[in-house]
C-alpha positions as CSV (number, residue, x, y, z in Angstrom):
1,X,37.8,37.0,-61.0
2,X,34.9,39.4,-61.0
3,X,35.1,42.4,-63.4
4,X,33.3,45.1,-65.2
5,X,32.1,44.8,-68.8
6,X,31.5,48.2,-70.3
7,X,29.2,48.4,-73.3
8,X,28.4,51.4,-75.4
9,X,25.3,51.8,-77.6
10,X,23.9,54.2,-80.2
11,X,20.3,55.3,-80.2
12,X,19.7,56.4,-83.7
13,X,16.3,57.9,-84.4
14,X,15.2,58.9,-87.9
15,X,11.7,59.9,-89.1
16,X,10.0,58.6,-86.0
17,X,11.8,55.2,-86.0
18,X,14.7,53.9,-83.9
19,X,17.3,51.6,-85.3
20,X,17.7,48.2,-83.6
21,X,19.9,45.2,-84.4
22,X,19.0,41.5,-84.3
23,X,22.0,39.3,-83.5
24,X,22.9,35.7,-82.7
25,X,25.4,35.6,-79.8
26,X,26.3,32.4,-78.0
27,X,23.4,30.7,-79.8
28,X,21.0,33.3,-78.4
29,X,18.8,35.3,-80.8
30,X,18.6,38.8,-79.3
31,X,17.3,42.2,-80.2
32,X,19.3,45.2,-78.9
33,X,20.6,48.6,-79.8
34,X,23.6,48.9,-82.1
35,X,26.9,49.1,-80.3
36,X,29.4,47.0,-78.4
37,X,32.3,46.7,-76.0
38,X,34.6,49.5,-74.9
39,X,38.2,48.6,-75.7
40,X,41.3,49.3,-73.5
41,X,42.6,52.8,-74.1
42,X,39.3,54.0,-75.7
43,X,37.0,56.7,-74.3
44,X,33.2,56.0,-74.4
45,X,32.5,58.5,-77.2
46,X,35.3,56.9,-79.2
47,X,33.7,53.5,-78.6
48,X,30.3,54.6,-79.9
49,X,31.9,56.3,-82.9
50,X,33.9,53.2,-83.7
51,X,30.9,50.9,-83.3
52,X,28.9,53.1,-85.7
53,X,31.7,52.9,-88.3
54,X,32.1,49.1,-87.8
55,X,28.4,48.2,-87.9
56,X,26.9,51.0,-90.0
57,X,29.8,52.3,-92.1
58,X,29.0,55.8,-90.9
59,X,30.8,58.2,-88.6
60,X,28.4,60.0,-86.3
61,X,27.9,63.7,-86.8
62,X,26.5,64.2,-83.3
63,X,26.7,62.3,-80.0
64,X,24.8,63.1,-76.8
65,X,24.7,61.1,-73.6
66,X,21.3,59.6,-72.8
67,X,21.7,57.0,-70.1
68,X,24.2,55.0,-68.1
69,X,23.2,51.8,-66.2
70,X,22.2,52.7,-62.7
71,X,21.3,49.2,-61.4
72,X,23.3,46.0,-61.0
73,X,23.2,43.6,-64.0
74,X,25.2,40.4,-64.4
75,X,26.3,39.5,-67.9
76,X,24.0,37.1,-69.7
77,X,27.2,35.3,-71.0
78,X,29.8,35.7,-68.2
79,X,28.5,35.2,-64.7
80,X,31.5,37.0,-63.2
81,X,31.0,40.2,-65.3
82,X,29.0,43.2,-64.1
83,X,27.5,45.0,-67.0
84,X,27.8,48.8,-67.3
85,X,26.1,50.1,-70.4
86,X,26.2,53.7,-71.7
87,X,23.7,54.9,-74.3
88,X,24.2,57.9,-76.6
89,X,21.7,59.6,-78.9
90,X,23.6,59.5,-82.1
91,X,23.0,61.2,-85.4
92,X,24.5,59.6,-88.5
93,X,24.8,61.4,-91.9
94,X,22.8,58.9,-94.0
95,X,20.4,56.8,-91.8
96,X,18.4,55.9,-94.9
97,X,21.5,54.1,-96.3
98,X,21.6,51.6,-93.5
99,X,20.7,48.2,-94.9
100,X,17.7,47.0,-93.0
101,X,15.1,44.2,-93.1
102,X,11.4,44.4,-92.1
103,X,11.1,41.3,-89.9
104,X,12.9,40.3,-86.8
105,X,15.7,37.7,-87.2
106,X,15.4,37.7,-91.0
107,X,19.0,36.7,-91.4
108,X,20.3,35.9,-94.9
109,X,22.2,33.1,-93.1
110,X,21.5,31.8,-89.6
111,X,24.9,31.5,-88.0
112,X,26.8,32.6,-84.9
113,X,27.5,36.4,-84.9
114,X,24.9,37.0,-87.6
115,X,23.6,40.6,-87.4
116,X,20.9,42.6,-89.2
117,X,19.3,45.9,-88.6
118,X,15.7,47.2,-88.7
119,X,13.7,50.3,-87.8
120,X,11.1,50.2,-85.1
121,X,8.4,52.9,-84.9
122,X,9.0,55.0,-81.8
123,X,5.2,55.3,-81.2
124,X,4.9,51.5,-80.7
125,X,8.3,51.0,-78.9
126,X,8.1,48.7,-75.9
127,X,10.6,47.1,-73.5
128,X,9.3,43.8,-74.8
129,X,10.9,44.5,-78.1
130,X,14.3,43.9,-76.5
131,X,16.1,40.9,-75.0
132,X,18.5,42.4,-72.4
133,X,17.4,44.1,-69.2
134,X,19.3,47.3,-69.7
135,X,17.9,47.7,-73.2
136,X,14.5,47.2,-71.8
137,X,15.1,50.0,-69.3
138,X,16.3,52.3,-72.0
139,X,13.2,51.5,-74.1
140,X,11.1,52.5,-71.1
141,X,12.9,55.8,-70.8
142,X,12.5,56.5,-74.6
143,X,8.8,55.9,-74.3
144,X,8.4,58.6,-71.6
């Protein structure tokens, strides 16, 4: 059965840097923006707020729509899923309190579902910093 997979992501910019997450999913090491799947009964803004609380332990203080997927993308993990991703510029109260690492994939333990965060300088941001095609498109838009 073919279906839609709706994902919602936070673009958190602080002092000229943007927050990214390195994760291991399905054995694949990927760099993406923080966020995750929309759940049944949840609005998109509720999703981005929940994801910020789950991943960053911080409730956003502002949320502004930035981009919604405008091209066809098949899920990297489920060939019958069409990906629709929604990106919000999000401000969190204490970005400096997010636990980060300096180097990509510097996991304390390499295992499935491992996740770490790091800041990337906006001035050097490139689509090549990201794994997934929609994130690459968002990086292009952020670089404009």
